[in-house]
N, C-alpha and C positions, 0 to 999 in steps of 0.2 A: 220406434221409427228408424228406418235404415237410411243409408247415405244416398238413396236414389230419390225418385220423384213420387213415391207412393204415399201421398197425403191427400186429404179431401179438398176438392174445390167447392166453394160455396156460391150462393147468389146473394147479392147485397140489396136489401129492400130499404124501407123507410126506417127500420130499426133492426138491430142485431138480434139474432135468436139466442136462446140460452146455450145451445150447442156451440155456436160461433164464439160466444164470450168465454166459454170454458176452454175451448181449443186454444184461444189466444192466451188465456191465463197460464196454461201449461206449457205451450210451445213457443209463444211469443210472436206468432205471425198468422196471417190469414191470406187466402188466395181466392178472389172472386172472379167468376166468369159467367157470362160476359158482362162487362160494365158499360162499354160503349159500343154503339153500332159501327159497322164499317164506314158509314157516311160521316159519323162523328170523328172517327180516327183520321179520315182524310182531311176533314176541316181543321183539325189540330195540327196535322203535318203542314198543311198550307200556311197556317198562321205562323208556325215556327220558321218556315222558309222566308216569310215576309219579314219577320224580325231579323233573321240572319242577313238578308239583303240590305236592310237598313243599317245594321251595325257594321257590315263590311264597307258600305259606302261612306259611313261617317267615321270609320276607324275607331270604334268604341273599344276602349281597353278595360274599363271597369264600370260596373253598375253598382251604385251605393257602396263603394269600397271593395266590391268582390271582383277579382280579375276574371275576364272572359277568356276561355281557352279556345284558341284557334288551331286548325290543323289543315290537312289536305284530304280531299275526297278521292274516290277511285280514279277519276280522270285528272287528278293533280290540281283541281281548282280549290281555292280556299273555302273552308267552311267553319262555322262555329261548332265546337265539339263539347263545350260546356257553357250553357246559358245560365245566368242568374237573374232573378226578378223579371223573368220573361213576360209575366202578365202585365207588368207596368208599361210594356211597349206594344201591347196587342189587345184590342177590345174583345176579340174572340177568346183569347186565353183568360182574360179577366172574367168574362162571363162564365167560362167553364168552371172556375173556382167557386161559383155560386151554386153549383149543383147541390141540392139539399141532401143527397146521400152522403156527402162528406160529414155532415153533422151527425149522422147515425153512428159514426166511428168514435165520436167524442167520449162515450162511456169507457172505452178501452184505456183512456188516460187515468181513470180512477182518481180524478182531481177535478175541482170546479173550474169554470171559466175556460172550457175548451174552445179553440178557434183554429181556423186555417191561417197559417203564418205567412200570408201573402206579402207582408211588409217586414217580416222578421227573418232571422237566420240568413239564408240565401234566397228567400222567397221561392217562387216557382222555378225549379232547376230543370233544364232539359239536357240530358246526356246523350250524345250522338257518338256511338262507338263504331269504328270501322277499322279493319285490319288490313292496311296497305302501307307502303312506304310513304313516309311523310305524315302519317296519322300521329296525332299527339294524344290519342285516347283510344286504346284498344282493350284495356282492362283496368281494374282497380283492386289493389291489394286488401288484405284483411283489415277491418277497422270497425269501430262502433261510432254511431252518430253522437253519442253522449259525451265523447271526449272533449268536445268544444267547451262544455260547461266547466270541466276540470281546468282547462287552459285559463279560463277567466276567474278561477277561484270561487266559482259558484257551486252551490249544492246541485247535484244532478237532478234536473227537473224532468217531469214526464214528457215524453216526445214520441210521436208516431211518425214514421217515414212511409208515406203513401206513394206507391209507384203506379203510374198509368203507362201501360206497355203498348207502344204504337207499332211494334213489329213482333211477329211470332219468333220465339226463341226456344227451340228444342235443346235439350241438354247437350247435344252434339255440336251446338253452335255457341258454346260458352254461356254467359249470362249469370244471373244472380245465384249465389250460393249462401246458405244460411247455416249457422250452428244453433239448432233449435234448443230452446231452454236456457240459453246463455244470458237472457234478459234477467235471470234471477241470480246471476253469479255475484260473488263478493267483489268489492271495488278492486282488490288486488288483481283478480283475474281480468277485470275489465281493462286494467292498465297494462298488464304484462303477459296475458295469455299468448299473444302474438306480437310480432314487431309491426307496429302500425304502418300500413301501406307497403312496407318492404317485403313482408311475407305474402307471396302471391300463389303459392302452390296449394294443391287440394288437401283437404283434411278428411280423415277416415270417417268422420261423423257428419260431414256436410250434407245438406239437402240441396239438390238441384231444382230450382224453381223454373218449370217449363211453362212458357206463356204463349198465348195466342194474341193477335192484335185486338186491342180493346179490353184486355184483362186488367184487373186492379189487384195489387198486393199491398199489404200493410205489415210493417214489422216494428217492434219495440226498438227505440233508439239505443238501448243498452246492449242490443244483440250483436254478436260478431257476425260479419258478413263480408263478402267480396264479390267482385264481378269478374268472372273468368274470361280470359281472352278466347276469341273464336279460333278454332284450328283452321277455319276456312279463310280464304283471302279474297279481297275484292268485294263486289256487290253482295255476295252471299253472306258476308260477315256483318252486314249493317244491322245495328240495333239502336232504336231510339226509345228512350224512356223519360217520362216526365215525373219529377218527384215533388211532392207537396208536403211541407211540414205541418203536422197538427200538434199544437202545443197548448200549454196553460201557464198560469203564473203572471207575473208582471209584464205588461205590454212593453215591448222593447223594439220599436221600429228602426229600420236603417234609413239613411237619407244620403243625398249626393255627397256630403262631406264626411261620411262615416269612414273611419280608418279601416284599412285592410285587416281582417281578423288574422291573428297570429297563425292559426292552423292552416290558413290558405296560402301562407308563404311557401308551403311545401307542395303546392299544387303542380308545379313543374316536374316534380319527381314522379307524378302519376302518369304513366304512359300506356 
């Protein structure tokens, strides 16, 4: 596989095919198209805007211990650029997480007790990237999602990061970049292959994930990935993605008095 976008797109049904499971086993990610209809995409965007309006009006700073990241939109107005536990504040988003197709991804964990982590990790996260002056979120440097387990002195548990893409993102507009196969790397490489979040540049081996509105992607939590900044400015740079953790193991829900996770104290460094 090259560093471009020449990989297969699949269709997600009620269960994974043998081909899909084998592709994930080798490469550590899958890309499904289409997952949502245009009408469903618009309904989710409206729901996220309703949560944003509520949080702006109430001055919400954290949800279940997780800081909310605010920034500026193309017209200078304040927006939420990283939501956490968004489904806790929207019946539309909560219902969306009940989509039975999510359960068809559980076998990729290769562990019993798979579930959608609506109340765990950071819950349903919505990232709203825009490249304008005042934006606090236009890219995200190289990282793995499994590092948080290391921070807590836990054994690295199985985790899938499922992305629901609400805007189309050709490779020319930045977006998700993956290092395929790094989900099988030794722990040392997971810790030190890149400087977490500080390294933002391209990698010769990266794959550009090109999405259309309504696409779904899933990658192994141990895989190195980044979100490239759009070279475009203003409205054309807008990218909104919802992320759902699929996990197993001991149930570990967050609540209103949960402490801020250590790794999120660096969230302000992510611009």
